[in-house]
N, C-alpha and C positions, 0 to 999 in steps of 0.2 A: 711743524717743521721736522721734528724728530721722527714722526710717523712717515713722512715723505722720504726721509733719508733711509729709514729701515726698508721701505718698499723698494727703493732704488737698489739697495744692496742685495735684496732678495732677487730682484729682476736680473741684476748683473750675475749673481750666482747661478740662477737657473739658465741664463743664456750661455754661460760657460759650460754648464753640464750638457746642454743641447748640442752645442758645437762639438763637445768631446764625443758624444754618442754618435753624431754623424761622421766624425773623423774615424772613430773606431770601426763603424760599419764599412766605411770606404777602405780602410786598411784590411779589414777582415775579408772583403771581396777580393782585393788584390792578392792577398796571401793565398786564398783559395785558387785563384788563377795560376799562381806560381806552383802550388802543390799539384794541380792538374797537369801542368807542363812536366813536372818531374815524374808524375805517374805515367805519363805517355812515354817519357824517356825510358823508364823501367820496362814498359811493355815492348818497345822497339828493341831494347837490349836483349830481352828474353827471347824475342822472335829471332833475332840475328844469331843468338846462341843456339837456337834450335837447329839451324843449318850447319853449325859447327859440330854439335853433338850427334846429329843424324845426317851426315852428308850423303848426297846421291852418288852412288857408284854405278858404273855401267860396264858391261862385258860384251865381248865379241864372240858369241856362241852361235852354233847351228846344231840342229837335231842330228844325232849320230856321232858327233865329235866327242872326243874324250875330254872331260872337264879337267882343267889344270888346277883348280882350287875349289874348295868347298864353299857353296853359296847358301846363305840362310835368309829367311824371310826378314825383310826390313820393317815389317809391320804385320799386324794381324790381318789376314786376307783369306777370302774364299777362292779356291781354285775353280774358276768358272768353267774352264775347258773340261776338266775331269768330271766335274759335277754335271755338266751338260751331257757327257757320254753316259753317265749312270742314269740320268733322267731318260735319255733316248732308249736305253735298254729296258727300263721299267715300262715305258710307253709301248714298246714293241712286244713286251711280254703279255700285254693285255689283249685277249682275244675279242673279236667282234661280238657285240651283244645283239641277239636277235629277239624279237618279240612276236608272239603269235597274234594274228589279226582275227579276232573273234567273228567279225562281220564276214570276212572271207571264209572262215571255217564253216559258218552257218550256210553260206552260199554253196559250198562244196557238198555239205550234208544234203541240202535241198535238191541239188542237181543229181547227185548219185541216187538218192532215194526215189526221186521222180523218174529217173531213167529205169531203175529196176521195176518200179511200179508200172511204167508203160509197157515194159516187156511182159509183165504178168497180165496186164490188160489185153495186150495184143494176143498173147497166147490163149487166153480165155476166148477171145473173139475168133481166133483161128479154129479152136476146137468146136465152137458153136457153128461156124460156117462149114466146117468139115462135116459135121453132123447133118446140116441142111443139105449139103451137096450130096452126101451119101444117101440121104433120104430121097433126094430127087432121083438119084440113079435107080433106087429101088422102085420108086413110083413109076418110073419110065418103063420098067420091066413088066409091071402088072397092068396098070391102066393109067390114063392121064388123070391128073388131079391129085388131090391129097385126101387121105382117109379122115373122116369126121371124128374128132375125139369124143363126140357126144353119143357115138354109137353104143348101143348096149352090148354086153359081152355075148349074149346069145342071139343077137340080131343076125339076119342073113348077111348083111353088109360086113359086119365084123368078122364073121366066120369066113367069109370069102377073102377078106383082107389077110387074116392070119394064115390061111392056106397058101395064099400067094407069097407071103413072107417066108414061110417054111420052104416053099419050093425054091425061092431065091437063095435062101441060105444054104440049101442043099446043093443047088445046081450052079448058082452064080457067085457065091460068096468069095470063093478063091479068086475068081476072075476079077471081081470088083475091087477086092483088097489089093490085088497085084497091080491093077490099073491105077489105083490111088497112090500106092507107094512109088510106082514108076513116075507118076506125075510129080510127086513131091520131091523126088530125087533129081529131077531135071533142073540143073543150074540156070538154064535159060528160060525158066518158067515165066519170069516177069516180062520176057520179050515176046512171048507168043500171044497172038491176038485171038483169044477165044471169047466171043461175046458173052457166052453164058458160063464161062469157066469160074473156077473157085477163086482164082487170084484177083480177077477184076471185082468180083463180089466182095472180097476181103478188103481191098483198098478203099472201096466206096463205102464200106460199113464202119470204119474206124477213123478217128482223127489222125491226120497225117503227121507222124512224128519221126518215124524211121524211114530210111530208104527202102526201096523194094527188095534189094538184096538182103537187108537186115530182117525184113519181115519174113523173107524166105528162110533165114536161119532160125527165127523164132518158131516158124511153122514146123521145122524139122527137129525141134528140141523136145525131149521127153518131159513128163511131169516131174520126175525126180530131179532132173537138171534145173528145171525152173525153180524148184524149192531150194536147191543149192545156191542158185544165184541170189535168191531173195534173202537167205540167211547167212550162209558161210562167207560168200563173197563180200556181202555188205559189211560183215564184222571185220574182215581182214582190211578192207579199205578204210573203215572208220577208225580202226586202231592206229593206222599210219597217219591219218589226218589229225587225230587227237594228239599224237606225239609231236606233230608239227613237221612241215615239209618246207625246206629252203628251196629257193629257185635253182641253186646249183645241185641240189639233191633230187630234183623232180624225176629225172630219167631213171636214176638208180632206184628210187622208191617205186615207180611204176613197174620196173623190171622185177623188183622184189615181190610185189603183189602178184604178178603173173607166175613167178616161180612158186610161191606159196600155193596158188590155186592149182598149178600143174602137178604139184606134189600129191594131189588127191586122185591122180590117175588120168587126167585129161591130156590128150595130145595137143600139140601146139596148133594143129589145123582143124581141131574138132569144132563142132558148132558152139559148145560152151565157151571155149577159149576165144572164138571169134566174137561171141557176145560180150565176153569179158573186155575185149579191146574196146567195144562200144561203150561199156560202162566206165572203164578207166579213163576214157577220153574226157570225162567230166572232172577228173582229179587234177588239181593244180596246186601251186605252192601257197601256203598260208602263213609262212613265217618270213618277216622282213627285217632288214638291218635297222636297229635303233641307233641312229646317228648321234642323237643327243646323249643317250645313256653311255654309248661307247666313248664319246669325247669326254664326258664327265669322269668315267672310270680311268681313262688315260691321264687326265689332269690330276686326279687324286693320286695315281701311282707316281706321277712326276713330283708332286708336292711331298710325298712321303719319303722321297730320297733325301737323306741327310747331306747337306753341303760338305764338300771336302774342305776342311778348314786348316789353315796353317797359322800357328801362333808366331809372334815375333821371336826370332832367334832359332826357329825350327829349321832343320836342314832340308833344303830343297834338292840340291845337287851335291853329291859327294865327289871329292877329288879322285880322279882315276877311273871314274865310271862313265859309260856313254850317256849322252844327254838324250832323253826321250822327248817325244813331241809334246807330251803333257808338261814336262819340266820346262821346256822351251817357251811354251805358251804362258806358263806361270811367271817366269822371270820377265817376260815381255809385259805381262799385266802389271808387274811391280815397277815397270819403267827402268829396268836394269840392263836393257839391251842398247848397244851403241846405235843401232839402226832405228830404235824406237824413240818415241817422245818421252821426255822426262815426266814422271808422275809427281805433280806438285799438289795433288788433291789433299794428301795428308798434311802437307805444310800449310796449305790454305785453311783447312779445318782447324788445325791446332793454333794457327795465328789468330783466327777469329776467337777461339776459346781463350787465348791469352789476353786479348784486348778486353773481352767480357770480364774475365777474372780481375784484371787491373781496374776496370771500371767499377765493378762491385766493391772492390777493396776501397777505392776512393769514396764511394757512396757511404759505406759503413763508417769510414773515418769521419766523414762530414756529419753524419747523424749521431754517432755515439762517441767519437773522440775528436770533436771539432777543435778543442784546444791544442791537440797534437798536430793536426793537419794544417792548421793556420799558422803554425810555427815553421817558417821557411827552413830554419836550421834543422829541425827534426825531419822535414820532408826530404831535404838533401841527404841527411844521415840515413834514413830508411832506404832511399833509392840506392845509395852507394853500398850499403850493407847487403841488400838483395842482389845487386849485380856481382859483388865479390863472391857471395855464396854460390850463385849459379855458375859463375866462371870456374870456381874451384870444383864444382860438381862435374863440369865438362872434363876437367883435368883428371879427376879420380875415377870417373865412370868406367874407363877401359879396364881398370883393375877389378872393380866390382860395382855393380849398379846400386848396391845398398849402402855405400859410403855416404852417410848423411851430412853433407857439408852445410845444408840449411841451418843446422844447429848453431853454426857460427853466428849467423845473423840473429837467430833467436836469442842466444846468450847475450850478445852485445846490445841488442835492443832492450832486453830485460834490465841490463845494468845501466845503460845510458838513458833510457826513457822510462819504461815501466813494463811490468809483466803482461798487462792486458794488451798493450800494443804488440808485444812479442808474440802472443797467441794469434793476433790478427794477421801478422805477416807470415807466421809459420804455416798457416793453412794454404795460401796461394803458392808459397815456395814448395810445399810438398806436391801440389798439383803440377807445378812447372817441372819438377824433377821427374815425375811420372811421365810427362810428355817427352822429356829428354831421353827416357828409357823406352820410347815407342808406345807410350800409353799403357804401361804395365801398372795395373791397379794395385798389385801387391806392394810396389814401391810407394805409391801414394799413401796407402793405408799405413805402412810401417813408418813412413816419415811423419805422418800426422800424429801417430801415437808418441813418437819420440819428441816431436816439437812441442806438443801440448804439455807433456810431462816435464820437459825441460823448462818451459815458461813458468810452470807452477813451482818447480824446485828452485829456480833462480831467485825467487822472492825470499828464500831462506838462505841462499848462498852468499851472505854478506860478511861472514866472519873473516875470510881470507881468500886469497886468489886460488889457493889449493882446492877450495870447495868447488870452484868452477870445474875443475877436472873431475871431481867426484860426481857432479851433476851430469857431466858428459858421459861418464861410464854408466851411471844409473839409467840414463835415457837410452843408451845402447842396449842395455839388458832388456828394457821394455820393447825396443825395436826388434830384438831377436825373437821374443815371444810372439810379436805380431807377424813377423816373417814366417815363423814356424807354423802358426795357425793358418796362414794363407797357403803355404806350401802343402800342408796336409790336406787342406780343403780342396785344392786343385788336383793333387796327384796321389793323395792318400799315402805318401811316402815322405821321408825326411832325408832324402839322399844328399841334398846340397846344404844341409843345415850346418855342418862343421865348417866348410869353407866360408859360407856366408857369415857365420857367427864371428869368425876371426876378423873379417874385414869390417863388420859392423862395430866391433869393439875398438878396432883401430881408428875407425871414423869418429867415434865418440871421443876418444882420447885426443886425436889430432885436432878435432873441433875445439875442445877445451883449451888446448895449448895455444892454438891460433887466436882464440877469443881473448885469452889473457894477454898474449903478445900484442894484439891490435888495440887493446883497450886504451892504453896511453896515447896511441896515435890519434884516436878519435876524441879523447877527453879534451886535449889542448885546443885543436883547431875549432872544435864545435862548442867549446866552453860548456861542456856537460860534466856533471859531477855524478859519480857512481857510488853505490853503497860502500864498496871497497875503499874508494878514495875518501869517502866521508870518515870511515873508521881510521884511516891513516891520518887525516886532518884533526881528528879528535884526540890523537895521542898527545900526552902532556910533554912529549919531547919536541913537538913542533915549535919552531923559533918564536912565533908570536905568542903562543900560549905560555911558553917558558918565560918570556919577558913579562907577560901579564902576572904570572905567579910571583916573580921577583920584584917588579917595579910597581905593581898595583894589586897587591894581594887582596884588598877589599873588593875591588872590581872583579877580580878572578873568582872570589868566593860568591859574589853576587851572580856572576855568569853561570856558575855551576848550579846554583839553586834555580835560576831562570831556566836552565837546560832541563832540569828534572821536571819543573812545572810544564814546560812546553812539550817535552817528549811524551809525558803521560797524557796530556790533553789531546795532542795530535793523534796518538794511537787510539784513544777512545773514539774519536770521530772518523777514523779511517784515513787520516792524512799520513804524511811521511814523518814518523816520529824521530827517526835517526837524523833526518835533515833539520828538523826543528831543534833538536838537542845541539848539534854541531853549530848551527847558525847562532844559537844562544851563546856559545863559547866565544864567537867572534864579533858579536853585535856591538860590544863596547870597547873594541881595541883602540878606538880613537882617543880614549882617555889616557893612553900611554904618552901622549904628547905633553900633558900636564897633569899627572895623576893626583898630585896633592890638592888640586882645585876641586876635587869631588869628595863628597861627604864620607863615602865608605872608606876612603884612603887617608882621612885626616885623623890625627891623634885627638884624644878628648881635650876639649877646651880651646882648640885652635882652629880658626876658619879664616883663610886668606880673604874671603869675600867680604868680611866685615870691614875691611879697609878699602874696598873698591866700590866705585859707583855701580848701580844696578845694571846700566847698559853695558858696561865692560864685563861684569860678571856673566850677564846673559850671553854675550858674544863668546866668552870662553866655554861656557857650557854647550852652547849650540854648535860651536866649531868641532866638538868631538866627533860629530857625524862626518864632517868633511875630512878631518884628520884620519878618521878610521878608513875612509875610502882610499885616501892616499897611501896609507900603510898597506891596505889590501892589495893595491896595485903593485906596490913595491915588493911585497912578498909573494906575489902571484897567487893570491887567493882566488879560487874559482868564482865566476860571476854569480853563480847561484847563492854563494855565501855573502857576496857583496850586497845582495838585495836586503839581507837582514840588517846590514849596517845602515843603509840609506832609508829603510822603511820603518825601523823600529820606533821612531818618534813621529813619522809622517810629517805633516805641516802644523803640528801642535804648537802651542805657546809655552815658553818657559814661564809658567804662571807665577812662580814665587818672585822672580825678579821683576816681572811686569807689574805686579801689585806694589812692590817696593817703589818702583819708578813712579807709579801713579800717586802713591802716598807722598813721595818726595817732591815731584814736579807738578802734580796735578794731572788728572786724566786727560784733559783737553790738550796738554802739552806733550803727551806721550804717543808715539807712532807704534801701534801694536805690531806692525810687520817687522819692526826692529827686534822684537822678542819672539819671532816665529821661526821654528826649525825650517830649514830649506829642503828637507827630504820629500819623498813622495809617500802617499798613503799606501798601505799594504795591498799588494796585488795577488797574493796567494794565501791559502789557509795557514801555511806554516809561518809566514812573516807576520800575519795578523795575530796568531797565537803568541808569538814571541813578544810583540808589542804589548799585549794584555798581560803576559807573564812578567815582563820587565816592570810595568807600572805597578802591578799588584805586589810583587816582591819588595820593591823599594818602599812602598807605602806601608805594608804590613810590618816590615822591619823597623820602621820609624815609630810604630805604635808603642805606647807605654804599657798597655795591657794586651795580652794575646788570648783572650777567651774566645771560644768557638763562635759565640754570637757576635763579638766585636769584629772578628776576622770576616765573618759572613757578611755583615753590614758593609764593611770596607770594600770587599770584593764586588758586591752588587753595585755599590755606588760608583766605583771606578770603571767597571764595564759599561754601566749605563752612561757615564760621562763620555766615554769613547764613542759609543753608538750615537749619542746626541750630537757630538761634534762632527759626525760624518766620517770618522776615521776608518770605518769598516765598509764604506760604500763601494770600494773598488775590488774587494775580495769576495770570493764565492761562499763565504760562511752563511749558514742559515741560522734563524733564531733558535731552532732546536739544537743545533750544534753549539751555539753560544751557551745555552743552558747546560749542556754536557760539559763544556769547557770550565764553566764556573764550578760545577760539582767536582771536577777533577782537581782544580786548583785547591778547593777546600780540603780534599783528601790529602794532598801533599803538604799544604801549609799547616794543617792541624797536627800533622806528624812532626813537622819541622819546628814549630813554635809551641809545642805542648809544654804544660807546666811541669816543673820538676820538684821532687821532694827534697827539702833541705836536709843535708846530712847533719846528724847530731854531733855535738862536740864532746870529746872525752873529758870527764871531770877528773881533776887532779886529786890524788889521795890525800885525805886529811892528815894522816900520820904516816910518815915513811917508816 
């Protein structure tokens, strides 16, 4: 029966845990949805601010008119009109590229060489036929027939032939030569019909290549001239062909060839020049336009032209100067003309970038800072701080674009939430500021440097509110260095450093002042407690702590020791040590309702509980949690500190009085829930540490001996009991951190309860 009861209780406990896990998951999802909504609100607000920071202005301009005001580029832009003019000039400067056709060149070589060769062949044939014709003439003067070459030198036939030849040469030579020369000089030779004439024999004896009149020219050319044609004329032509001849240059090249040949002393109507005309007719152009190479060269020339680039803020039109066509085209390209369409491309691009940035910020929070983003209060706080910072940047930007108002959000986030979250929002705020400045990268870089440094320094700026101003100034100094480096990188000058430095320092100082001024406004409605506020609450002049000192001094002393234990342990594991210490100061303020009912405030030998039944005593002890929460509400103690009051006992049992009741009434007659604290189990590392420190300090204080080993055993036992009771189930402490906490406790307790040397007593003198 007992086993069944135990199983039922375990089932009931596990069922409650399962329901709690499901409920937590459901709440977690709903919180994420709300956080996404606030993230979207932030993105929309930043986009709307973009239109305010960078409004579209339009002007009524025309080319040639005098500009009434100076116009600057609203964004970085390429002057497409001027750039295209420069590209056209570069293209036109590229000459046509020609390529020599080797195949055509070889063809010209072949034709010219063949032509000259035919002339030589014809000439040789002419000489041969002339010899035959001349021989025929001689033969007709002596006897019919032809002398036999086989005749012997001293034969009668040969002697007769030689005598006849001498007679011809003596008597008829002149006549025959004259007749031959007259015949060759006759321009109409090829028209005469002599059946046995030289011309008909010549035409029939060679391959037909030249016209009859050309053959006539060849026949009247000397051997020297033929050699000139074969050598010098060919060299002149081949030199021109090798150099390349364009179609447009063909006539001039032919004329140049003829002039070169005529310079050798030949008249224009001479036989040689007329034959040159025949040879040159084979010369044609061998160089052609290379369309692809020309197009490639022109494209390369166009690509080599550097675009005409205007940076944001660069002057396009100066007041009092006439507006050029290029300037008019550029302001039209920027969408600044009344007659033109508004240029929303920049707004669209930056709006998309803003949405992406906010989306990435949300994703980073979900993955790395889920506890922050699932806290709707923090989501609203981050959204409001970001909107305020960007709104202030819009206000201050006309003075100087380097006034870093995002520092306000970074400082407040570091104080109200934590430094890691401050870094995470500082990055997108820096990018948004750069967008508000027309995409100026120097603004983004400088703000990133200032924001990150500010986030890191704010973790140390907990001593006073004045430290926030110091952090603002130090962040401004870092920003000045960043701006200086960017300015020198882009212009190699530091012309604007002085003016920028002044406004940067002013921005850091103003950001610090506003952060301090707005801190209280956010602390109260968002129930957030800052390090500065914690230090103020830890002051012994605080009303509750002052009452604790006067009305419950034992509890006050106990709280101080618990604070030392908790702060040391929290610092060791990377938790908020200051929060743990101040929470310890307030965790037992409920004992102010009846301080004499608690052991640490009772004089030796007197305990009111001795005369009370255990159930009443238990109720008095348990009620100090409820009374503490009431006092905290009355004195407006921040919610974060109230958690220490409600969670430092969890739902533990007032074990001393429960055992007394069991012994008095019997265990079966005692309801254990009547002796259970009504608080919740610790939900944070800090409240869990205070629970352990409170238990350990009270137990160790009650020990009769305080040796190191005894304290060690007590600490180990008490911490193990809390773990076994499930008191740490709802907090994010790890076992490794619990071990570190115990070591930290031992370090503090061994120093607090160390053994002391007994002072010796002074012996009285035996004889005065």
